[in-house]
C-alpha positions in Angstrom: 5.3 -14.2 -13.2 5.3 -12.2 -9.9 2.4 -12.3 -7.5 1.3 -9.5 -5.2 0.1 -10.1 -1.6 -1.2 -6.7 -0.6 -2.1 -3.3 -2.0 -4.7 -1.9 -4.3 -4.1 -3.2 -7.8 -4.4 -1.1 -11.0 -5.1 -2.7 -14.3 -2.8 -1.6 -17.1 -2.2 -2.3 -20.7 1.1 -1.5 -22.3 1.7 -0.2 -25.8 1.4 -3.6 -27.4 -2.0 -4.2 -25.6 -0.6 -6.8 -23.2 -2.5 -7.1 -19.9 -0.8 -6.6 -16.6 -1.5 -5.4 -13.0 0.6 -3.3 -10.7 0.1 -2.6 -7.0 -0.1 1.0 -5.6 3.6 1.2 -4.8 4.6 -0.2 -8.3 6.9 -2.9 -6.9 5.0 -6.0 -7.9 3.8 -6.9 -11.3 1.5 -9.7 -12.4 1.9 -10.6 -16.1 -0.1 -13.8 -16.3 -1.1 -13.6 -20.0 2.3 -13.0 -21.5 3.6 -16.2 -23.2 7.4 -15.8 -22.6 9.3 -15.0 -19.4 11.5 -12.6 -21.4 8.6 -10.2 -22.1 8.0 -9.4 -18.4 11.7 -8.9 -17.9 11.8 -6.5 -20.9 8.7 -4.6 -19.7 10.2 -4.3 -16.2 13.4 -2.8 -17.7 11.5 -0.6 -20.1 9.3 0.9 -17.4 12.1 1.1 -14.9 10.2 -0.9 -12.3 12.0 -2.7 -9.4 11.0 -6.3 -9.9 11.1 -8.3 -6.6 11.5 -11.7 -8.4 10.9 -13.5 -11.7 9.5 -17.0 -11.6 9.9 -19.2 -14.7 7.4 -22.1 -15.1 9.4 -25.2 -15.8 6.5 -27.7 -15.4 7.4 -28.9 -11.9 4.6 -27.9 -9.5 6.8 -28.2 -6.4 9.4 -25.8 -7.8 6.7 -23.4 -8.7 5.1 -23.6 -5.3 8.5 -23.1 -3.5 9.4 -20.1 -5.7 6.0 -18.4 -5.3 6.1 -18.9 -1.5 9.6 -17.5 -1.4 8.6 -14.5 -3.6 5.6 -13.8 -1.5 7.6 -13.8 1.7 10.1 -11.4 0.2 7.3 -9.1 -1.0 5.6 -9.0 2.4 8.9 -8.2 4.1 9.6 -5.4 1.6 6.1 -3.9 2.1 6.6 -4.1 5.9 10.0 -2.3 5.7 8.5 0.3 3.4 5.6 1.0 5.8 8.0 1.2 8.8 10.2 3.7 7.0 7.1 5.7 5.9 5.8 5.7 9.5 9.1 7.0 10.9 9.8 9.6 8.2 8.5 13.2 8.1 8.2 14.8 4.7 7.7 18.4 3.8 7.9 20.5 0.6 10.6 23.0 0.1 10.0 24.8 -3.1 9.9 22.1 -5.8 11.8 19.7 -3.6 10.4 17.2 -1.1 12.6 16.9 2.0 12.5 13.7 4.2 13.8 13.5 7.7 13.6 11.2 10.6 10.5 11.6 12.9 12.9 11.7 15.8 14.4 15.0 14.5 11.1 16.8 14.5 10.7 18.9 17.7 7.5 20.8 16.9 5.6 22.5 14.1 3.9 25.9 14.6 2.0 28.4 12.5 3.4 31.6 11.2 1.8 35.0 10.5 1.6 34.1 6.8 -1.6 31.9 6.2 -0.9 28.2 5.5 2.8 28.6 6.1 4.2 26.4 8.9 7.5 26.6 10.8 9.1 23.2 11.5 11.6 23.2 14.4 14.1 20.4 14.1 16.9 19.3 16.4 19.3 20.8 13.9 17.5 24.1 13.1 14.2 25.0 11.5 12.5 25.2 8.1 9.3 26.7 6.7 6.9 25.0 4.4 3.3 25.3 3.1 0.7 23.1 4.7 -2.2 22.8 7.1 -1.4 22.2 10.8 -4.6 20.2 11.5 -3.6 17.6 8.8 -0.2 16.8 10.4 -1.5 14.6 13.3 -3.7 12.7 10.9 -0.8 12.1 8.5 1.8 11.5 11.2 0.4 9.7 14.3 3.6 10.4 16.3 2.7 14.1 16.3 0.1 15.6 18.7 -1.7 18.9 18.4 -1.6 20.8 21.8 -3.0 24.1 20.7 -4.5 25.9 17.7 -1.0 26.9 16.5 1.3 24.0 17.6 1.8 20.3 16.9 4.5 18.6 19.0 6.6 15.4 18.9 6.2 14.1 22.5 9.5 12.3 22.3 11.4 15.6 22.2 9.7 17.2 25.2 12.1 17.7 28.0 9.8 19.1 30.7 6.1 19.6 31.2 4.6 22.2 33.6 0.9 21.4 34.0 0.3 24.4 36.2 1.6 27.0 33.8 0.5 24.9 30.8 4.1 25.0 29.4 6.2 22.5 27.4 9.9 22.8 27.3 11.7 21.0 24.5 15.2 19.5 24.1 16.2 22.6 22.1 15.3 24.9 25.0 12.2 26.3 23.2 9.0 26.8 25.1 5.5 26.3 23.8 2.2 26.7 25.7 -0.7 24.3 25.4 -4.4 25.2 25.5 -6.7 24.6 28.5 -8.8 22.5 26.2 -5.8 20.1 25.6 -4.7 20.0 29.2 -6.2 16.5 29.7 -4.6 15.2 26.5 -1.2 16.5 27.6 -1.6 15.1 31.1 -2.5 11.7 29.7 0.3 11.8 27.1 3.0 12.5 29.7 1.6 10.6 32.6 3.3 7.4 31.4 6.7 9.2 31.6 
């Protein structure tokens, strides 16, 4: 029996009609109605799930309480690590592949003449992918939209010229921000 602490649960029934629940990430499984501890282990293997722990009921309430507390602590730590990695990772589609990279390597994302095609400028080069520029700051809070055609990573801005409304990046590239976003840029880099 594994217990989940967070996440939206989905009710499932396997091929044999057994009842189980799984969280949104698929890491934690609750199999409370299965009579033997071997069955959850087999289902975990069969479905290729990553079980965080198995707890066998041996009749001792103190052992059960200790094991459940330990499993919950490990599950909460794993979810926190997953969220941290997810927050610091930028993902984009390249053909049928999904590429992941560190958020620190993202310099800026700009539009291209082709509709819905975006150009990602990285510290190591550039890439193009399909997407909507306005959705990027919502999906990645570390990115800031400074014009209709550009979203930046403020960590990779080398120099800000408020008079000319110009941003110089660590790669040497220059982007201009709009008058409408002047206040946002000033507040963003005022702390520097």
